[in-house]
C-alpha positions as CSV (number, residue, x, y, z in Angstrom):
1,M,126.9,100.1,-61.3
2,M,126.4,99.8,-57.6
3,R,127.6,96.6,-55.9
4,S,124.4,96.6,-53.8
5,M,122.2,95.8,-56.8
6,F,124.2,92.7,-57.6
7,S,124.2,91.6,-54.0
8,A,120.5,92.1,-53.8
9,I,119.8,90.1,-57.0
10,A,121.8,87.1,-55.7
11,A,119.8,87.4,-52.4
12,L,116.5,87.4,-54.3
13,N,117.5,84.2,-56.0
14,L,118.5,82.6,-52.7
15,H,115.2,83.6,-51.0
16,Q,113.3,82.1,-54.0
17,L,115.2,78.9,-53.4
18,Y,114.3,79.2,-49.7
19,M,110.6,79.3,-50.6
20,D,111.0,76.4,-52.9
21,V,112.4,74.3,-50.1
22,I,109.6,75.4,-47.8
23,A,107.0,74.6,-50.5
24,D,108.5,71.1,-50.9
25,N,108.4,70.5,-47.1
26,L,104.8,71.6,-46.9
27,S,103.7,69.6,-49.9
28,N,105.1,66.4,-48.2
29,I,103.7,67.1,-44.8
30,N,101.5,64.0,-45.1
31,T,104.1,61.8,-46.9
32,P,104.9,58.8,-44.7
33,G,108.5,58.8,-43.5
34,F,109.3,62.0,-45.3
35,K,112.3,64.0,-44.0
36,G,112.2,67.8,-44.3
37,S,115.0,69.9,-45.7
38,R,116.7,73.0,-44.4
39,V,118.5,75.8,-46.3
40,S,121.6,77.5,-45.0
41,F,123.2,80.7,-46.5
42,Q,126.8,81.8,-46.6
43,D,128.4,85.2,-47.2
44,M,130.1,85.5,-50.5
45,F,133.6,87.0,-51.3
46,S,134.3,90.3,-49.5
47,Q,136.3,93.1,-51.2
48,T,139.0,94.5,-49.0
49,L,139.2,98.3,-49.1
50,R,141.9,98.6,-46.5
51,G,144.0,96.0,-44.8
52,G,144.4,95.8,-41.1
53,S,147.6,96.9,-39.3
54,A,149.1,96.0,-35.9
55,P,149.7,98.5,-33.1
56,S,152.9,100.5,-33.3
57,G,154.4,103.2,-31.0
58,S,151.6,105.4,-29.7
59,L,149.0,104.2,-32.2
60,G,146.7,101.2,-31.8
61,G,146.0,98.7,-34.5
62,V,143.6,99.3,-37.4
63,N,140.9,96.8,-38.4
64,P,140.6,95.8,-42.0
65,A,137.8,97.4,-44.0
66,Q,135.9,95.1,-46.2
67,I,132.6,95.2,-48.2
68,G,130.7,92.0,-48.6
69,L,129.5,91.1,-52.1
70,G,126.4,89.3,-51.1
71,A,125.2,85.8,-50.1
72,R,125.4,82.4,-51.6
73,L,123.8,79.0,-51.0
74,G,125.6,77.2,-48.1
75,G,123.8,73.9,-48.2
76,L,120.5,72.0,-48.4
77,D,120.4,69.7,-45.4
78,I,118.0,66.8,-44.9
79,L,116.8,66.6,-41.3
80,F,116.7,63.0,-40.2
81,T,114.9,63.6,-37.0
82,Q,112.3,61.0,-35.8
83,G,108.8,61.5,-37.1
84,S,105.8,60.6,-35.0
85,L,104.3,57.1,-35.3
86,Q,100.7,56.8,-36.4
87,A,98.7,53.6,-35.7
88,T,97.2,52.2,-38.9
89,G,95.6,48.9,-37.6
90,K,97.4,47.0,-40.4
91,N,100.1,44.7,-39.1
92,S,102.1,44.8,-42.3
93,D,102.6,48.6,-42.0
94,L,106.0,49.0,-40.4
95,A,107.8,52.0,-38.8
96,I,111.3,52.4,-37.5
97,Q,111.8,53.9,-34.1
98,G,115.5,54.9,-34.4
99,D,118.0,55.6,-37.1
100,G,117.7,52.7,-39.5
101,F,116.4,52.4,-43.0
102,F,114.4,49.7,-44.8
103,I,116.3,48.1,-47.7
104,Y,114.5,47.7,-51.1
105,Q,115.7,45.9,-54.2
106,G,116.3,48.4,-57.0
107,E,117.5,48.1,-60.6
108,G,121.1,47.1,-60.1
109,T,121.4,48.8,-56.7
110,N,119.7,48.7,-53.3
111,L,117.5,51.6,-52.3
112,Y,116.8,52.8,-48.7
113,S,113.7,54.3,-47.2
114,R,111.9,55.1,-43.9
115,D,108.6,54.1,-45.6
116,G,107.6,50.7,-44.3
117,S,104.4,50.2,-46.2
118,V,104.7,46.5,-46.9
119,D,102.2,43.9,-48.3
120,L,102.2,40.4,-49.8
121,S,102.8,40.5,-53.5
122,A,101.0,38.1,-55.9
123,D,104.2,36.2,-56.3
124,G,104.4,35.5,-52.5
125,Y,107.1,38.0,-51.6
126,L,107.0,41.0,-49.3
127,A,107.0,44.2,-51.3
128,N,106.0,47.9,-51.1
129,P,102.5,48.1,-52.8
130,N,103.1,51.7,-53.8
131,T,106.4,51.2,-55.6
132,G,106.4,47.5,-56.3
133,L,109.9,47.2,-54.8
134,Y,110.7,44.1,-52.9
135,I,111.8,44.6,-49.3
136,L,115.0,42.7,-48.4
137,G,116.1,40.6,-45.5
138,W,117.0,37.0,-44.7
139,Q,114.8,33.9,-45.4
140,A,114.6,31.3,-42.6
141,D,115.4,27.7,-43.1
142,D,112.8,24.9,-42.6
143,Q,113.5,25.0,-38.8
144,G,113.0,28.7,-38.6
145,V,116.6,29.6,-38.2
146,I,118.0,32.9,-39.5
147,D,121.6,33.4,-40.6
148,P,122.2,37.1,-40.8
149,T,125.8,36.5,-42.1
150,Q,124.4,35.5,-45.5
151,P,123.6,38.0,-48.2
152,I,120.2,39.7,-48.0
153,G,117.4,38.9,-50.5
154,R,113.7,38.8,-51.0
155,I,111.5,37.4,-48.2
156,R,108.9,34.9,-49.4
157,I,105.8,34.1,-47.4
158,P,105.0,30.5,-48.4
159,A,101.2,30.8,-48.5
160,G,99.3,27.5,-48.5
161,I,102.1,25.5,-46.8
162,S,101.5,23.4,-43.8
163,Q,103.7,22.8,-40.8
164,A,103.7,20.2,-38.1
165,R,105.9,19.8,-35.0
166,A,107.1,16.6,-33.4
167,T,106.6,16.1,-29.7
168,A,109.8,16.7,-27.8
169,N,108.5,17.2,-24.3
170,A,105.5,16.0,-22.4
171,T,104.5,16.8,-18.9
172,F,102.4,14.6,-16.6
173,Q,100.4,15.3,-13.5
174,G,98.4,13.4,-11.0
175,N,98.7,10.9,-8.2
176,L,99.9,7.3,-7.7
177,D,98.1,5.6,-4.8
178,A,100.5,5.0,-1.9
179,N,98.3,2.1,-0.8
180,T,98.9,0.2,-4.1
181,A,100.2,-3.3,-3.4
182,V,103.6,-4.3,-4.7
183,G,103.2,-5.6,-8.3
184,D,100.0,-3.7,-9.0
185,S,100.0,-1.1,-11.8
186,F,98.2,1.9,-13.2
187,T,98.2,2.8,-16.9
188,T,97.6,6.2,-18.5
189,T,97.2,6.7,-22.3
190,T,98.6,9.7,-24.1
191,Q,99.0,11.0,-27.6
192,I,102.1,12.4,-29.2
193,Y,103.0,13.7,-32.7
194,D,105.8,12.7,-35.0
195,S,107.7,15.1,-37.4
196,L,105.1,14.5,-40.1
197,G,102.3,15.6,-37.8
198,G,101.0,12.0,-37.3
199,Q,99.4,11.2,-34.0
200,H,100.4,8.1,-32.0
201,T,99.0,6.6,-28.9
202,I,101.4,5.6,-26.1
203,D,100.5,3.7,-22.9
204,I,102.6,4.6,-19.9
205,T,102.3,1.9,-17.2
206,F,103.4,2.6,-13.6
207,T,104.0,-0.6,-11.4
208,R,104.5,-0.5,-7.6
209,D,108.0,-1.7,-6.8
210,A,109.1,-3.6,-3.7
211,L,111.4,-0.7,-2.7
212,T,109.8,1.9,-0.5
213,N,108.1,4.7,-2.4
214,T,109.4,3.4,-5.7
215,W,107.6,2.7,-9.0
216,T,108.9,1.2,-12.2
217,W,107.4,2.5,-15.5
218,T,107.3,1.3,-19.0
219,A,105.9,2.5,-22.3
220,S,104.1,0.5,-25.0
221,S,102.0,1.0,-28.0
222,T,99.8,-1.0,-30.5
223,D,100.4,1.7,-33.2
224,P,101.7,-0.2,-36.3
225,A,103.9,2.9,-37.1
226,I,105.9,2.3,-33.9
227,T,108.3,-0.6,-34.1
228,G,110.1,-0.1,-30.8
229,I,110.1,2.0,-27.6
230,T,113.1,2.5,-25.4
231,V,112.6,3.8,-21.8
232,T,115.1,5.9,-19.9
233,G,114.9,6.8,-16.2
234,S,113.0,3.8,-14.7
235,P,112.3,3.4,-11.8
236,I,111.2,6.6,-10.1
237,A,110.9,7.3,-6.4
238,F,108.9,9.6,-4.2
239,T,109.8,11.2,-0.9
240,A,108.3,10.3,2.4
241,E,106.0,13.3,2.0
242,G,104.7,11.8,-1.3
243,Q,106.4,14.4,-3.5
244,Y,108.4,13.5,-6.6
245,D,112.0,12.8,-5.5
246,P,114.3,15.5,-7.1
247,N,117.1,13.0,-7.2
248,N,115.3,10.9,-9.8
249,P,117.2,10.5,-13.1
250,A,115.9,12.2,-16.3
251,T,113.0,10.3,-17.9
252,S,112.4,9.9,-21.6
253,I,111.2,7.5,-24.3
254,Q,112.7,6.9,-27.7
255,L,110.4,5.8,-30.5
256,T,111.4,3.9,-33.6
257,L,109.1,4.8,-36.4
258,N,108.5,3.2,-39.8
259,N,106.2,5.8,-41.4
260,G,108.8,8.0,-42.9
261,A,109.0,10.5,-40.0
262,V,112.2,11.3,-38.2
263,S,113.3,8.2,-36.3
264,P,114.3,7.6,-33.6
265,Q,112.2,10.3,-32.0
266,T,113.1,11.2,-28.4
267,V,110.3,12.5,-26.1
268,N,111.4,13.9,-22.7
269,L,108.8,13.0,-20.0
270,D,108.4,15.3,-17.0
271,F,107.0,13.5,-13.9
272,T,107.9,16.3,-11.4
273,N,104.2,17.3,-10.9
274,M,103.2,13.8,-9.8
275,T,102.7,12.7,-6.2
276,Q,102.3,9.5,-4.3
277,L,99.6,10.0,-1.7
278,A,97.0,7.7,-0.1
279,N,94.4,8.5,-2.8
280,D,93.2,6.9,-6.0
281,S,95.7,6.7,-8.8
282,D,94.9,9.2,-11.5
283,V,97.8,10.3,-13.8
284,S,97.3,12.1,-17.1
285,M,99.4,14.2,-19.5
286,A,99.1,17.9,-18.8
287,N,100.6,19.2,-22.0
288,Q,103.0,18.3,-24.8
289,D,104.7,20.5,-27.4
290,G,103.9,18.6,-30.6
291,M,101.3,19.8,-33.2
292,A,99.2,18.3,-35.9
293,P,99.6,19.8,-39.5
294,G,98.3,23.4,-39.9
295,S,98.2,25.8,-42.8
296,L,99.6,29.3,-42.8
297,I,96.9,31.9,-42.1
298,G,99.0,35.1,-41.6
299,F,102.2,36.6,-40.4
300,N,103.4,39.2,-37.9
301,V,106.6,41.2,-37.6
302,T,108.3,41.6,-34.3
303,D,110.2,44.6,-33.0
304,R,113.4,42.9,-34.2
305,G,112.1,42.5,-37.7
306,E,111.4,38.8,-37.4
307,V,108.6,37.7,-39.8
308,I,106.6,35.1,-37.8
309,G,104.2,32.8,-39.7
310,L,100.9,32.1,-37.9
311,F,99.5,28.6,-38.6
312,S,96.0,27.3,-38.0
313,N,97.3,24.7,-35.5
314,G,98.6,27.4,-33.2
315,L,102.2,27.0,-34.4
316,N,104.3,30.2,-34.7
317,Q,107.4,29.8,-36.8
318,T,110.0,32.3,-38.0
319,I,109.8,32.7,-41.8
320,G,112.3,35.4,-42.3
321,Q,113.8,38.6,-40.9
322,L,113.9,42.1,-42.3
323,A,117.2,43.8,-42.7
324,L,117.9,47.4,-41.7
325,A,120.7,49.7,-42.7
326,N,122.3,52.7,-41.2
327,F,124.9,55.2,-42.4
328,I,127.7,57.2,-40.8
329,N,126.2,60.4,-42.3
330,P,122.6,59.9,-43.3
331,A,122.3,63.6,-44.2
332,G,124.7,62.7,-47.1
333,L,122.1,60.4,-48.7
334,Q,120.7,61.5,-52.1
335,R,117.0,61.5,-52.8
336,V,115.7,59.6,-55.8
337,G,112.0,60.1,-55.3
338,Q,109.2,57.8,-54.0
339,N,110.6,58.2,-50.4
340,L,113.8,56.5,-51.5
341,F,117.5,57.3,-51.0
342,V,120.7,56.1,-52.4
343,P,124.2,56.5,-50.9
344,S,126.4,59.4,-52.0
345,A,130.2,59.9,-51.6
346,N,129.6,61.6,-48.2
347,S,127.0,59.3,-46.7
348,G,129.3,56.3,-46.2
349,T,128.3,52.8,-47.2
350,A,125.3,51.0,-45.8
351,Q,125.9,49.1,-42.6
352,V,123.4,46.2,-42.9
353,G,122.2,44.3,-39.9
354,T,119.2,43.5,-37.8
355,A,116.9,45.8,-35.9
356,G,117.9,46.6,-32.3
357,T,121.7,46.4,-33.1
358,N,124.2,49.2,-33.7
359,G,121.7,52.0,-33.4
360,R,119.4,50.8,-36.2
361,G,116.4,51.1,-34.0
362,S,113.4,48.8,-33.5
363,I,110.4,48.1,-35.8
364,A,106.8,48.9,-34.8
365,A,104.3,46.8,-36.7
366,G,100.9,48.4,-37.3
367,Y,102.4,51.9,-37.4
368,M,103.6,54.3,-40.1
369,E,106.1,57.0,-39.5
370,M,104.7,60.4,-40.2
371,S,106.6,63.3,-41.9
372,N,108.9,65.1,-39.6
373,V,108.0,68.5,-41.1
374,D,107.0,71.0,-38.4
375,L,104.1,73.1,-39.7
376,A,104.7,76.0,-37.3
377,Q,108.4,76.1,-38.2
378,Q,107.7,76.1,-41.9
379,F,105.2,79.0,-41.7
380,T,107.7,81.0,-39.6
381,D,110.4,80.2,-42.2
382,M,108.0,81.4,-44.9
383,I,107.6,84.8,-43.2
384,V,111.4,85.0,-42.9
385,A,111.8,84.2,-46.6
386,Q,109.2,86.6,-47.6
387,R,110.6,89.5,-45.6
388,G,114.1,88.7,-46.8
389,F,112.9,88.8,-50.4
390,Q,111.1,92.1,-49.8
391,A,114.1,93.7,-48.1
392,N,116.4,92.8,-50.9
393,S,113.9,94.0,-53.5
394,R,113.9,97.4,-51.7
395,V,117.7,97.4,-52.0
396,I,117.3,97.2,-55.8
397,T,114.7,99.9,-56.0
398,T,116.7,102.2,-53.6
399,S,119.9,101.6,-55.6
400,D,118.0,102.4,-58.8
401,E,116.8,105.7,-57.3
402,M,120.4,106.6,-56.3
403,L,121.6,105.9,-59.8
404,Q,118.8,108.0,-61.2
405,D,119.8,110.9,-59.0
406,L,123.4,110.4,-60.2
407,V,122.3,110.6,-63.8
408,N,120.2,113.8,-63.1
409,L,123.3,115.6,-61.9
410,K,124.2,116.3,-65.5
411,R,121.0,118.2,-66.2
């Protein structure tokens, strides 16, 4: 039999495989986060008809004479190029801009995917609604602190919980009348919050001191939950231009509480926006950072993967952080279906960390990564595969005709 027939048969099988890969790429052109594949061929063993020889005397060298015995499959490579990001309008849809992978909890092993379709499961954990797999990361503590050195796990969104924040800083603004007589005073009333979200009323009294441009101040309260107030940084002074003297000591009050909240509670008072001018006294609190209790109403995900809880009182607190993984050779990952991959012997182990570090990329909330399949390239490859199949089929028919002619020699 002619070698050409067997070479052509092997080539037909390869081009059928080529079409199979193209068909798979095209069928997943709208699959979120899908990464297309590429086929590469290699030549097979070559039969040597004559070996090469070196130049000698008056003759030059002779090249070897070999006949190739067809092609074989070189490899099926996954192309991990970046897919386009498509806005979905849903904040829990996540896409990675970069080389990282989301980590999902599988049966006995972690699974990796570029598909960041995430939603809140009925049990309160973040999961992919299409597969039911929990997405993994780190849970924050009660103060919203993340420790990425700890093992990764499920991220729970504590629906229905309430959060409050104690006042730690309060800023005052306004004027103290420069014409106030020594010993006269002005009182402003303000409200602060304790660690339980309880509101307390504090009276701040400014009294004109005998020293030039100097005022003493005290704090008091009739609130039964407050059993003592300690003042730091009294008196305060103003410059000759009526501005708050930058050389004043730090000002604060320390509250002793008996209602079960954190005690003592220190509140730093900022008087730098106050003036002492020849005008009526009018001092009030401009802002403070405490908050009354509020319930969780939603969550957002930052570009670093931090899951931020949104509370009805305006408080934003970190609930958790998504983990991302990357691999030395992502093309060595093995597909297991449902947009998921597992490591293989040639992918390397997963390097787990946070978004924005070590090339893991950033997270875009409200977007989904589209398939990276290039439609024009696939149709071009389809033509190439078709012509390759046709050419090799012609080799078989031509070889058959040659054999037929050979058989007919006997007639």
